Backbone bond lengths (Angstrom), bond angles and torsions (degrees), N, CA, C in turn:
res aa  C-N    CA-C-N  psi(-1)  N-CA   C-N-CA  omega(-1)  CA-C   N-CA-C  phi
1 M - - - 1.459 - - 1.525 111.21 -
2 K 1.394 116.11 -41.98 1.453 119.17 178.77 1.514 111.17 -63.08
3 V 1.332 116.42 -38.70 1.470 120.48 179.06 1.516 110.22 -64.23
4 T 1.342 117.10 -43.04 1.461 120.96 179.31 1.514 110.98 -61.91
5 L 1.346 117.05 -43.33 1.464 120.75 179.09 1.524 110.63 -63.86
6 S 1.333 116.70 -39.29 1.465 120.06 178.74 1.517 111.21 -63.76
7 L 1.340 117.23 -41.60 1.469 120.77 178.36 1.514 111.28 -65.59
8 L 1.342 116.64 -38.56 1.467 119.80 177.89 1.518 110.58 -64.61
9 R 1.337 116.56 -41.78 1.464 119.98 178.10 1.525 110.61 -62.89
10 L 1.346 116.51 -42.14 1.462 120.66 178.77 1.519 111.07 -61.47
11 A 1.327 117.15 -43.95 1.463 120.58 179.19 1.525 111.07 -63.59
12 L 1.354 116.44 -40.07 1.461 120.45 179.42 1.513 110.83 -65.57
13 L 1.346 117.13 -43.57 1.459 120.43 178.88 1.521 111.56 -63.41
14 S 1.339 116.37 -39.56 1.469 120.30 178.28 1.523 110.96 -62.63
15 T 1.344 115.85 -42.49 1.459 120.59 179.46 1.514 111.34 -63.87
16 L 1.359 116.40 -45.25 1.463 120.28 179.26 1.521 111.41 -62.94
17 S 1.341 116.11 -38.27 1.461 119.92 178.59 1.521 111.59 -63.80
18 L 1.338 116.28 -42.29 1.458 120.34 -179.99 1.522 111.18 -66.25
19 V 1.349 116.87 -39.31 1.464 120.44 177.86 1.519 110.08 -64.68
20 S 1.352 117.30 -41.00 1.458 121.38 178.30 1.522 110.93 -63.03
21 C 1.343 115.38 -40.99 1.468 119.62 178.69 1.518 111.39 -63.05
22 R 1.336 117.17 -39.53 1.461 120.57 179.29 1.521 110.64 -64.98
23 A 1.348 117.06 -39.36 1.451 120.37 177.33 1.518 110.69 -64.85
24 L 1.348 116.54 -39.20 1.451 120.87 177.55 1.515 111.47 -64.00
25 A 1.314 117.16 -36.20 1.467 121.18 -179.29 1.515 111.61 -62.16
26 Q 1.332 117.68 -30.23 1.446 120.77 -177.96 1.525 111.51 -72.48
27 S 1.343 116.91 -16.63 1.457 119.77 -178.73 1.521 112.76 -118.95
28 T 1.342 117.92 1.67 1.453 121.54 -177.84 1.520 110.68 -112.66
29 P 1.333 118.34 115.02 1.461 120.74 -178.58 1.515 113.15 -61.95
30 A 1.352 117.90 -28.72 1.456 120.69 -175.88 1.516 112.86 -72.89
31 A 1.329 117.52 -11.23 1.455 120.65 -178.65 1.513 110.77 -104.86
32 T 1.322 116.27 148.24 1.448 122.23 177.18 1.515 109.75 -98.10
33 Q 1.331 118.31 127.34 1.449 121.93 -178.47 1.526 109.24 -81.88
34 Q 1.311 114.80 88.62 1.457 118.93 -176.95 1.520 110.55 -146.12
35 L 1.324 115.93 117.57 1.459 121.44 172.93 1.524 108.19 -80.81
36 Q 1.315 116.48 132.57 1.460 119.80 177.52 1.519 110.21 -132.21
37 L 1.310 115.17 131.16 1.456 122.19 176.77 1.522 107.86 -123.49
38 S 1.313 116.74 128.78 1.455 120.49 176.94 1.523 109.60 -130.69
39 A 1.313 115.65 147.73 1.461 122.18 179.33 1.523 108.43 -123.51
40 F 1.329 116.54 144.17 1.458 119.11 178.79 1.522 110.80 -135.88
41 V 1.319 114.52 148.85 1.459 123.35 174.12 1.519 106.63 -133.22
42 A 1.336 116.04 135.11 1.453 118.41 -172.73 1.524 111.08 -154.37
43 G 1.322 115.03 163.68 1.449 121.50 171.34 1.519 109.38 -94.71
44 T 1.330 117.20 141.42 1.461 121.28 -177.14 1.526 110.79 -128.66
45 G 1.310 115.49 126.22 1.451 121.66 171.83 1.515 108.88 -102.23
46 T 1.319 117.32 125.81 1.462 121.65 -175.90 1.521 110.87 -121.08
47 F 1.328 115.70 127.42 1.452 121.86 168.65 1.528 105.93 -89.73
48 T 1.326 117.15 108.88 1.461 121.39 -165.97 1.531 114.41 -74.71
49 D 1.320 118.81 -13.45 1.457 123.41 -178.02 1.531 111.79 63.37
50 L 1.318 116.07 26.49 1.464 121.04 176.25 1.531 108.59 -130.23
51 S 1.319 117.27 102.71 1.473 123.51 179.88 1.520 113.05 53.51
52 G 1.334 116.79 35.33 1.456 120.96 176.90 1.517 114.82 73.54
53 G 1.319 117.94 16.16 1.457 121.25 -177.57 1.519 113.77 -70.98
54 K 1.331 115.28 154.93 1.465 122.34 177.98 1.523 109.12 -134.96
55 N 1.333 115.85 147.49 1.462 123.31 175.02 1.515 109.93 -124.06
56 L 1.319 116.55 148.50 1.454 122.39 168.23 1.518 106.68 -119.19
57 G 1.331 116.61 121.53 1.459 119.43 -174.07 1.513 113.62 -135.21
58 I 1.320 114.59 175.81 1.461 123.51 174.39 1.524 108.21 -110.12
59 T 1.315 116.30 129.75 1.468 122.09 177.15 1.515 109.17 -115.79
60 A 1.331 116.51 133.32 1.468 121.91 176.11 1.519 108.23 -134.40
61 G 1.333 116.44 147.38 1.456 118.57 -178.60 1.504 113.71 -165.78
62 L 1.333 114.42 175.84 1.457 123.52 179.00 1.516 109.80 -132.31
63 D 1.324 116.49 142.57 1.459 122.72 171.05 1.523 108.01 -119.57
64 I 1.330 116.21 133.13 1.469 121.29 178.33 1.520 108.43 -120.80
65 T 1.331 116.28 118.71 1.457 122.59 178.19 1.524 108.38 -115.30
66 V 1.335 116.87 124.70 1.466 119.76 -179.53 1.526 111.66 -112.23
67 L 1.311 116.72 -3.60 1.465 119.74 -177.93 1.522 109.77 -147.79
68 H 1.318 116.47 126.48 1.460 121.48 177.74 1.523 108.96 -113.73
69 F 1.308 117.29 117.74 1.443 121.38 170.27 1.523 107.93 -92.09
70 R 1.324 116.36 168.00 1.461 119.31 -179.76 1.525 111.14 -66.60
71 A 1.332 117.48 -35.74 1.455 120.60 -174.29 1.520 113.42 -94.31
72 F 1.331 118.00 -33.73 1.458 119.25 -175.98 1.523 110.32 -149.94
73 R 1.329 115.12 166.61 1.459 121.81 -178.00 1.529 110.06 -132.58
74 P 1.324 117.25 108.25 1.466 119.55 174.39 1.523 110.74 -77.78
75 A 1.312 117.26 145.10 1.461 121.60 -178.01 1.521 109.99 -148.83
76 A 1.316 115.32 168.26 1.464 122.31 170.73 1.520 107.61 -112.82
77 E 1.317 116.04 136.62 1.465 120.43 -177.57 1.519 110.82 -123.54
78 I 1.312 114.76 143.66 1.460 121.81 173.44 1.521 107.17 -133.90
79 R 1.332 116.68 133.79 1.468 119.96 -178.15 1.520 110.54 -151.65
80 G 1.314 114.68 157.04 1.450 120.76 175.52 1.514 110.07 -139.79
81 T 1.319 116.43 146.21 1.462 121.88 178.48 1.520 109.25 -125.52
82 Y 1.319 115.07 130.03 1.467 120.56 179.26 1.530 108.66 -125.54
83 P 1.331 118.51 127.91 1.469 120.62 -177.87 1.532 112.38 -76.49
84 V 1.315 117.01 128.86 1.466 121.16 173.53 1.523 109.97 -95.66
85 D 1.324 116.42 -19.32 1.460 122.48 173.64 1.521 107.62 -139.57
86 G 1.331 116.27 105.61 1.459 120.75 -176.59 1.517 114.40 -86.36
87 G 1.311 117.72 4.07 1.447 119.27 -178.38 1.515 110.95 72.22
88 T 1.333 117.14 -144.37 1.465 121.28 -176.08 1.527 113.26 -121.27
89 I 1.349 118.37 -6.37 1.463 120.43 -174.66 1.531 111.63 -105.53
90 S 1.323 116.51 -58.84 1.464 120.74 -178.21 1.516 110.15 -151.65
91 S 1.314 115.75 151.16 1.458 123.10 178.69 1.525 107.63 -116.26
92 Q 1.342 116.55 120.49 1.462 120.88 -173.47 1.531 110.92 -114.53
93 K 1.325 115.75 128.05 1.467 121.00 175.63 1.519 108.35 -127.17
94 N 1.345 116.77 152.36 1.462 119.68 -178.36 1.521 112.00 -153.32
95 F 1.320 114.97 159.30 1.463 123.78 175.43 1.515 106.81 -134.23
96 L 1.356 117.03 120.10 1.454 122.06 -169.47 1.523 112.21 -129.72
97 V 1.338 115.80 153.32 1.463 121.75 176.98 1.517 108.64 -148.27
98 G 1.342 116.86 148.97 1.455 118.68 178.24 1.516 113.31 169.67
99 P 1.329 116.79 -179.28 1.461 121.35 -178.71 1.531 112.23 -80.04
100 K 1.323 114.43 153.47 1.459 122.14 178.99 1.528 107.93 -141.11
101 V 1.321 117.53 140.40 1.463 122.06 176.85 1.520 108.42 -125.61
102 E 1.327 114.93 125.99 1.471 122.15 -177.30 1.516 109.79 -112.55
103 Y 1.330 116.80 144.29 1.466 122.46 178.96 1.524 108.78 -126.06
104 P 1.344 117.28 89.70 1.475 120.45 -175.61 1.525 112.61 -66.48
105 I 1.342 115.17 137.33 1.466 122.37 173.38 1.527 106.33 -133.90
106 G 1.314 117.01 89.57 1.458 120.28 -174.92 1.518 109.90 63.53
107 R 1.331 116.36 -126.04 1.463 120.55 179.08 1.530 112.73 -79.29
108 L 1.329 116.20 -15.67 1.460 121.05 -179.72 1.524 110.71 -85.16
109 H 1.325 115.87 134.37 1.462 121.09 179.87 1.536 109.65 -130.19
110 P 1.336 117.71 78.15 1.465 119.80 174.86 1.530 110.25 -69.32
111 Y 1.326 116.76 151.11 1.454 119.66 -178.03 1.523 110.64 -153.55
112 A 1.324 114.49 163.84 1.461 122.52 171.81 1.519 107.93 -132.25
113 D 1.327 116.84 147.33 1.459 119.99 178.39 1.523 110.09 -142.00
114 F 1.315 115.45 164.43 1.460 121.49 174.18 1.517 107.31 -138.88
115 L 1.316 115.80 106.05 1.457 122.06 -173.00 1.530 111.08 -107.99
116 I 1.332 115.01 146.00 1.460 121.91 178.05 1.521 107.88 -134.48
117 G 1.317 116.77 142.34 1.461 118.69 178.53 1.511 112.28 -175.70
118 R 1.319 115.93 -152.00 1.459 122.80 -178.99 1.519 110.27 -115.24
119 G 1.314 115.17 143.80 1.452 120.89 177.01 1.515 110.93 -133.52
120 G 1.311 115.62 149.97 1.457 121.24 177.97 1.513 110.90 -128.94
121 I 1.319 116.24 139.29 1.460 121.98 178.59 1.525 108.68 -118.23
122 D 1.323 116.14 126.15 1.464 121.69 170.48 1.523 106.79 -104.90
123 Y 1.339 116.72 120.61 1.452 121.59 -179.37 1.536 108.32 -87.44
124 L 1.327 115.40 126.37 1.460 121.18 -169.58 1.519 112.02 -91.64
125 R 1.352 115.23 179.41 1.470 123.34 -179.07 1.534 111.44 56.90
126 G 1.313 116.54 40.06 1.460 120.42 176.90 1.508 114.73 83.13
127 G 1.314 118.18 5.31 1.454 121.43 177.77 1.516 112.56 120.93
128 Y 1.326 115.64 165.19 1.462 122.69 -177.92 1.525 107.49 -114.22
129 I 1.337 116.96 123.26 1.464 121.55 -175.37 1.524 110.05 -96.00
130 F 1.332 115.34 125.17 1.464 122.03 173.94 1.527 107.16 -134.86
131 G 1.325 115.37 120.99 1.459 118.98 -173.63 1.521 109.50 68.44
132 N 1.322 115.16 -128.32 1.465 120.35 177.81 1.529 112.05 -105.18
133 I 1.336 116.27 16.47 1.467 120.24 -174.79 1.524 109.64 -118.90
134 K 1.322 115.97 136.85 1.457 121.53 173.26 1.530 108.22 -102.92
135 Y 1.345 115.79 122.25 1.462 121.55 -178.93 1.523 109.63 -99.67
136 L 1.323 115.95 129.35 1.460 121.54 177.13 1.525 111.45 -97.47
137 S 1.331 117.00 -35.10 1.458 121.04 179.76 1.518 109.19 -161.60
138 S 1.322 116.17 162.14 1.462 122.10 174.15 1.516 108.83 -155.08
139 N 1.333 115.66 156.85 1.468 122.59 179.08 1.512 109.40 -128.94
140 T 1.315 116.51 149.30 1.461 119.98 -175.80 1.519 111.14 -158.14
141 V 1.333 115.28 163.49 1.458 121.08 167.33 1.524 107.72 -75.20
142 V 1.329 116.67 138.76 1.462 122.21 179.84 1.527 109.34 -115.12
143 Y 1.320 116.02 130.11 1.461 122.29 173.06 1.523 107.53 -109.48
144 S 1.342 116.20 129.68 1.458 118.96 -169.45 1.532 111.91 -141.42
145 P 1.344 118.31 83.13 1.465 119.68 170.17 1.524 109.50 -74.75
146 G 1.326 116.29 146.96 1.458 118.45 -177.85 1.506 113.39 -159.15
147 V 1.315 115.02 171.00 1.461 123.13 175.89 1.526 107.62 -136.59
148 G 1.325 115.07 160.02 1.455 118.48 179.85 1.510 112.16 -165.86
149 L 1.322 114.66 179.37 1.460 121.58 -179.46 1.520 108.98 -147.28
150 D 1.332 115.93 126.59 1.461 122.01 170.17 1.525 108.22 -106.16
151 Y 1.330 115.87 137.40 1.473 120.78 177.13 1.513 108.23 -120.37
152 N 1.341 115.42 116.73 1.456 121.14 -176.61 1.528 111.52 -74.34
153 L 1.323 116.17 121.03 1.459 121.48 173.84 1.516 110.50 -86.64
154 T 1.340 116.32 -40.76 1.459 123.75 176.12 1.527 107.44 -139.23
155 H 1.336 116.03 -173.91 1.467 120.95 178.24 1.526 111.08 -62.43
156 N 1.335 117.56 -29.55 1.463 121.41 -174.79 1.529 114.91 -111.80
157 L 1.328 117.85 -14.69 1.468 120.28 -173.89 1.524 111.53 -120.21
158 A 1.339 115.85 141.10 1.453 121.44 177.96 1.523 109.03 -147.14
159 V 1.327 115.23 161.48 1.457 120.70 171.31 1.524 108.06 -107.81
160 K 1.331 116.62 150.14 1.461 122.25 -174.29 1.520 111.21 -125.83
161 A 1.336 115.87 136.27 1.456 123.09 168.11 1.522 107.14 -125.57
162 D 1.346 117.61 131.24 1.457 120.77 -168.55 1.528 109.93 -144.64
163 F 1.338 116.10 142.94 1.460 122.02 175.89 1.522 109.56 -131.02
164 Q 1.336 116.76 131.63 1.456 122.27 177.70 1.531 109.44 -124.63
165 Y 1.320 115.65 130.62 1.466 121.99 174.08 1.528 106.62 -105.27
166 Q 1.314 117.39 115.04 1.455 120.60 -168.53 1.527 112.60 -112.23
167 H 1.326 113.86 157.17 1.473 121.42 174.46 1.523 108.09 -123.84
168 W 1.330 115.79 120.46 1.466 122.82 176.93 1.524 108.32 -122.64
169 D 1.325 117.68 140.46 1.459 122.09 169.80 1.526 108.42 -92.87
170 T 1.332 115.92 139.30 1.464 120.87 176.81 1.518 109.22 -151.87
171 P 1.331 117.70 137.48 1.461 119.90 178.51 1.522 113.45 -78.19
172 A 1.332 118.01 -0.46 1.465 121.28 -172.19 1.526 114.06 -90.44
173 V 1.351 118.15 5.54 1.461 121.11 178.75 1.533 108.88 -132.36
174 P 1.334 117.92 154.91 1.471 120.27 -177.13 1.532 113.68 -59.25
175 S 1.346 117.41 -37.96 1.467 120.45 -177.29 1.523 112.67 -75.44
176 G 1.323 117.56 -18.02 1.460 121.09 -178.28 1.508 114.45 83.89
177 S 1.342 117.75 0.55 1.471 120.08 179.84 1.525 109.93 -151.79
178 I 1.324 115.35 157.37 1.461 122.52 175.33 1.518 108.85 -131.74
179 S 1.335 116.19 162.89 1.467 121.70 -178.09 1.521 110.40 -128.70
180 P 1.337 117.72 78.38 1.466 120.06 177.20 1.526 111.23 -62.95
181 K 1.327 115.08 151.38 1.470 121.65 177.56 1.517 107.35 -124.54
182 A 1.349 115.52 121.67 1.463 121.05 -173.64 1.523 110.40 -114.13
183 F 1.335 115.77 126.57 1.462 123.12 177.64 1.532 108.07 -111.93
184 T 1.328 116.14 126.43 1.462 121.08 -173.38 1.524 110.78 -125.72
185 L 1.329 116.17 137.61 1.463 122.16 177.24 1.523 108.00 -139.03
186 G 1.352 116.89 128.16 1.458 118.74 -177.30 1.511 112.94 -171.43
187 G 1.326 115.28 -157.68 1.460 121.90 -176.22 1.515 112.27 -121.81
188 V 1.341 114.98 155.09 1.460 122.72 -178.30 1.526 109.29 -127.14
189 Y 1.336 115.70 137.71 1.463 120.24 171.93 1.519 108.50 -117.22
190 V 1.339 116.73 127.40 1.460 122.56 -178.91 1.521 109.35 -103.18
191 F 1.337 117.19 119.32 1.455 122.24 177.64 1.532 109.02 -78.97
192 D 1.321 116.72 133.78 1.461 121.94 -176.65 1.525 109.74 -101.85
193 F 1.341 116.55 106.25 1.460 121.76 176.88 1.522 111.75 -95.14
194 N 1.336 115.74 2.38 1.459 120.84 -178.66 1.524 108.86 -128.19
195 P 1.325 118.03 75.82 1.467 120.78 -173.57 1.522 113.91 -60.36
196 R 1.320 117.55 -22.86 1.474 119.58 179.35 1.505 111.85 -87.63
197 H 1.332 116.31 -6.70 1.457 120.26 -178.16 1.521 109.79 -94.05
198 H 1.331 117.09 119.79 1.463 121.47 -179.76 1.512 108.14 -125.27
199 H 1.308 116.83 137.98 1.449 122.47 176.18 1.516 108.67 -148.50
200 S 1.316 115.83 168.17 1.457 121.52 -174.11 1.528 112.52 -90.02
201 Q 1.345 118.62 -4.94 1.453 119.46 -175.16 1.509 111.52 -87.65
């Protein structure tokens, strides 16, 4: 319950921050008043950090940018990953949200993000035995700092490469936690809410 309340507070603070930034944009000449929404779908390969296991999954998400500065673009991101092939050890799925900062350089859009959310592990082959206990599943808060790069092909289409280093708690290992590493490659569609606004990026 405390974790859920903390996530709700984080989401509320992020929303208030974005609204404040939008209000600032209306009075700051250095900012461009442009709402941007982009959606992405990608394939994700995850090294689960549990007995050498690997997952192949589908990741989908949204980025919402309400303020563009000349040097960088702060945004809010929401994404989820679902495994289509959980391998033989464990199947990991997650739903994450958090801030993202992008630094456009022409068509290149490198970025960093810090996502927090919920993750679930299904232990395969009838369960995962640690000590005298067989674990079938577990749930945890997931912390996921990451970096990535979007490359614009057109005004509306881009390709994405993304890496997330994650922290999961699990009772099935001696340390009590694992650090999955997720590599994502896919496509991005940028919705244009400013039809009169044209740029080369």
